[in-house]
MARTORDO-507153 format. One record per atom (N, C-alpha, C): residue in one letter; x, y, z. Coordinates in pm, whole numbers, plus 50000, padded with zeros to 5 digits. Atoms other than C-alpha are relative to their C-alpha. Last residue first. Example, Ala and Ser with C-alpha at 12.3 -4.5 7.8 and 13.67 -1.06 7.14 Angstrom:
BEGIN
S499184988149994S513674989450714S499235010950073A500894988150000A512304955050780A500905012050000
This chain:
BEGIN
X499605005749941X930059088238611X499274983749989X498675000050036X929989116538349X500714987750113X499765003350077X926749120538298X500744994449938X501015016450069X925279120438625X500724994949878X499795006149896X928299147938772X499174979249961X498775002850081X927189168738442X501054985450090X500155004450115X923899167438592X500964996049904X500185007749970X924799178138932X499614992349881X498945005849951X926549204338829X499774982350026X499155002450144X923649214238581X501144991550076X500295008050079X921529213838880X500394995249933X499805011649926X923509235339121X499684984449955X498135007049955X924219260738911X499914992050013X499815007950117X920139257738817X501594999950007X500825017150047X919009260139166X500314996749857X499285006249904X921749295539228X499284980249976X498975000950090X919669308338935X500944987250074X499205009250025X916549305539052X501044992749922X500125003850144X915339336039218X500334985749975X498465011150105X915649336739583X499225000249845X499945002650098X913159364539828X501374995549956X498605003650052X912749374240171X499684991349878X499935012050017X909499396540199X501394997149982X497955002349864X910179431440298X499694986250046X501095000249878X905899435440121X501264996350118X500944988649933X907719454839869X499304998550092X498894988849935X910249428639833X499545008850047X500265003349883X906939405139739X501275001050107X501304992549914X906139427339456X499924989850119X499764989449978X909849424439316X498565006150081X499424992749857X909669389339363X500395014949994X500535004249887X906689379639136X500985004250120X501214993949884X907629407938924X499714992450117X501255001250027X911029385738833X498785012250043X501194999649949X914159398538932X498894997349956X499175003549866X917499380238741X499275005750118X499564992649937X915169380338442X500784995350171X499944988650154X916099352238297X498495003950057X498694991749963X916399333438676X500405011149911X499114989750101X913029318338691X501295007250057X498965015350080X912359287338961X500605009649907X500345003450163X910929315839169X501064993249926X498845004850076X911189316139549X499404998749880X500135002550152X909459340239782X500924993849926X499065003250176X909579337440121X499364996449905X500125007650123X907299352740400X501284995549933X500105012649984X907469365240727X500294993249898X498285000550001X908569405840624X500284982350062X499314989149850X904739403140525X501454992749985X498845006249942X902649388840229X500675007350081X499465007249894X899089397940243X501374998750008X500294994749943X899139423739961X500084997450125X498284997349942X900709405139738X499745006050113X500174984949974X896739388839637X501785000650118X500285004549858X898109364039413X499625011750081X501124992949898X897929363939062X499844995050062X501295006049940X901099352238922X499195004050025X499685006549887X903539376338726X498434993050068X500475012049929X903689391038424X500394997850066X500544985949884X906179426738325X498264988650016X499794995749874X908739404338207X498905005950102X501434998849935X907289383637924X500625007050122X499844988649976X910609382137748X498845003650059X500074989150121X911729370337965X499484985849842X498955004550065X909609344138244X500695009949893X499174991149961X907099364938456X501754995549912X500824984050001X904719340038432X501155003950048X499084991150079X906619302038303X500005023050028X500525000250150X905559283638634X500325010949910X500045014750068X906749266438913X499955007249845X500844999750144X906239300639136X501074991249914X499215002850115X907319291139531X499194999749839X500624998950155X905669311739792X501124992549855X499025001650168X906659299340109X499005001249903X498564985949967X905159319140474X501164994349860X499635004050076X901329303240376X501255003850002X499145016949953X899449306940655X500654996649967X499904991949873X898939348040588X500554987150050X498554994650026X898559335640189X500655002650124X499195008250050X895729313740327X501435005349958X499605007049919X894189342140532X501214987549916X499194996149915X894229367340256X500654992450127X500614986349903X892359345440011X501135007150060X499025000849879X893889321039783X499335013950066X500665003749796X890579307339699X501155000450028X500914992549953X890879324739270X499944996550191X499304982949936X894159313639225X499185005250091X499904987850076X892729275539267X500565017149997X501884988250018X892709252639503X500895007849874X499934987850081X894839220439473X499005007150039X498404993350028X896249191139680X499915012049976X499554990549898X892329180539731X501105003950052X500115014549872X892009169239372X500145013150135X500835013150026X891999186939004X499684990050152X499545006149919X892209225239019X499494987250015X500805008649996X892129242338735X499904987750093X501554990450114X893829274738690X498584992350006X500135004950079X896439257739007X498665004349918X501074989050016X897469265739353X500594997449810X499554997550081X899639233139515X499165013049944X501655000550085X899039230339894X500735004049835X499894995050126X902319221140082X498714999149905X501884998450082X902759210940402X500455008749916X500684990349981X906909209140510X498834997949897X501044997649939X908779183740619X498955010049999X499734992649913X911989185140430X499085002750114X498195003349994X911919155740181X500155008950174X500655013949951X907899163740122X501484995050111X501204995949889X908999200340024X499694986750106X498744988949919X911739185139810X499115001950086X499385011849902X909009159339654X501064999950094X501135004549928X906529191039562X501184987050103X500114995149906X909449206239407X499344994250107X498564997249914X910309184839187X499975003250151X499835012249930X906529180139128X501454997950050X500535001649865X906249214839062X499964986550060X499094991149885X909119216038785X499025002150134X499165010749944X907019189238600X501025007850129X499255004550136X903839214138578X501234990850087X500055011749993X901219221238853X501104989849894X499665007950091X901829257438912X500214986950044X500294994850090X902439279239216X500014996749866X498775001550049X903669258139534X498785004549858X500855000750124X902099270039815X500795000349891X499244998950116X904269260540129X498435002449873X501215002150111X903579256640483X500415009649938X500545016549942X906439251140774X498854994749900X500005005450128X908499282440719X499224988149984X501104999250037X908049294641064X499444996249887X500925010549978X911029275841178X498555004049954X500095000349869X913509293540934X498764995750072X501415003849893X913989283940625X500485002250115X501114990649914X916669303340423X498665000950042X499184985749954X919599281940377X499005011050092X500485005149821X916969254040311X501225010150083X500994993449848X916399270840004X500004999150093X499864980250009X919399269039748X499245002850079X498394989349996X920489231739799X499635017950007X499965001349886X916979218839835X500745006650074X500934996549920X916259231139460X500424998350172X499994985050034X919219221639331X499105015450062X498954993749916X918789186239451X500595015949992X500354996149933X914889184639338X501745001950121X500794984049960X915859200838995X500104996650139X498974994849878X918439168438979X499235011650030X500284982949961X915839148038824X500835003350093X499704999049870X917039115138651X498985011850036X500524992849930X915979095838326X500505004550157X500604998549841X918019070638152X499865012350058X500694985449875X918269068837814X499634996950075X501114999349866X920189034837658X499825015450026X501225000050024X922309036037357X498884998050059X500015012750105X925679027637435X498394998749974X498665007649962X924819057037720X500314983349930X500205007350128X922549087337696X501714988849983X498635006750075X922149099638008X499884992449869X500135011350023X918979124438091X501174995049957X498715004050051X918279150838295X499924987349921X499404989250068X915289172938350X501324994849955X498595002650003X912829140338460X500405017349931X499284990350123X909519141938585X501244997050006X500964997650195X906999117538708X500345008549977X500524984750034X908179126639083X499304998649885X500684994949877X908709087339235X499325018149928X501445006449992X910159077338899X498835006050086X500364995950076X912769106338878X498534990249952X500414980750019X913999102139186X499005001449904X501195006749865X914129056439183X499375016649998X499734996249823X916029069238846X498824998850103X500044988949879X914139060638548X501274994650102X499895001549810X914769038438263X499905011650050X500215015249941X914319032837890X500014997650095X498635001349931X913499070937778X500104980350071X498595001050068X910919081037519X501214992650073X500615008850106X907489080137716X500904995149948X499965017449917X909069099538016X499914986949920X498985010850027X909559128337748X500264985650066X500295007350101X906319137737845X501164996549962X500955012949960X907059147538189X499434992549896X499275002249880X909679177338180X499224979950035X499775015550062X908919183237789X500274994450196X500805006049904X907319215137872X500004990350000X500804999550086X909789235137964X499864999149857X500954987949918X912709220938035X498825001049962X501074999350080X915289189037974X499165008950080X500704993049920X918969188038003X498804998749994X500844988250075X920359160937755X499255002950135X500835000249893X923479137637818X499285009349922X499765002949907X926129119537547X499144999950149X500514992549858X925259129437212X499874994250153X499414999049860X927359117036994X499455010350057X499315013449953X925219102636750X500695006150127X498724999649914X923059130736688X500884986250039X499114994050067X920269121936423X501715004750066X499125006250111X918809097736581X500675004349928X499255016249982X918319112236907X500904995249907X499194994549970X916579145336727X501374990950038X499214996450151X914559121736540X500845009250083X498875009750031X913479105036876X500735005149868X498505003949875X912589136937035X500734987349950X499004997650060X910319152436764X501284996550058X500015008050092X907479139436896X501095002549920X499065011949992X907959159537186X500094992649888X500785005249982X906949194836996X500804984750052X501444993449992X908209224136899X499204989550042X500585009750065X912149208836991X498105008249966X501654996550028X914439235637031X498664990449916X501005001650079X917509222237075X498455004550037X501615002649980X920399239137251X499284992849896X500444991950095X924139232037242X498454997950020X500964996349926X927199219737482X498825009249904X500534993050070X930299204237327X498385008550078X501294999549902X932949186037492X499275010649925X500675009550112X936119172837305X499105002050056X499904997350143X937979195437585X499234987949978X500235014850045X937639205037971X499645001349823X499185004650118X939919235838025X499394982350029X499255009749972X937989242438364X501154994649884X499055000049950X937409276538218X500444988150146X498774989250004X936529268237927X500855003250093X498855004750079X934279240637973X501455007249972X499845011749987X932149256538216X501514994849975X499274990949893X931579288238054X500964988950042X498884990950111X930449269537735X501075001450122X499525009250004X927989249338043X501225000449886X499615003549842X926839280938184X501034989149963X499014993349982X926119296137822X501264996950119X498424999950089X924489270437692X501175006550082X499395010349972X922279267738040X501174997849902X498644993750003X921309305738015X501274983850037X498925008949951X917899295137880X501455005250014X500034995749865X915359324137823X500594990950050X499534989849973X914929319237468X500495007450158X498855001549902X914659278637456X500655015350022X498674992850061X911209282337345X501094997450118X500614991150046X910509251337393X499065009650007X501244992949943X912509223837546X499405011049890X501175002550094X915239201937478X499285008750091X501234994049938X919189213637631X498384996949918X501034994950051X922469197737545X498545000750038X500925002149864X925569175937555X498755006649928X500974988549994X927679166337311X499064999550102X501025001249946X930959144937300X499035011950019X500714984249940X933469148937042X498484994550022
């Protein structure tokens, strides 16, 4: 039996187990299981690996996409450049980190892009935001991070998000957990009244299907997209990595 799974904390929001369980059933894949492994601290990771001899691969979600790197033997080039991992291949006792968020994000957002979408705001500065930033660079889109505590010239605070900044940034991407189930009445604090029909709002959250962030954008006639397709695309890329 090959076992795969997801680490993070908490995992009540995640559809990954359901996605892979359905995949195994619908595609007739036997001898495989996918489980959730909620760990309250990344220090618990070595014990998890040691106790699960049949583990062949893991996905990584909030809040461990960066901190898990310390425990890995190797990173692929993309994960190393980004500094964040969401997929781990376990083979012959060796743990190798990859980042498939980039593939999922780029494939999901590219069909929505128009010429005016040349500048973006990335809400949040965690591991997922780094994959988004890497992807935007590859697509030639300028961006700024929005952080509660800006640390450099590439970051601005939420309080500095003027109407002008919003108008100039036609893509707004939420990489924070704000609005994720069960706290669905929450949303990043940005001046939504400045959003227009030429804006594109992308939320990496997929549970709920439409976050308050996306609802507020849609109310301003903006184009919106949640993270479900990104999840599916990155999951399929993870599966390929685990089995090639």
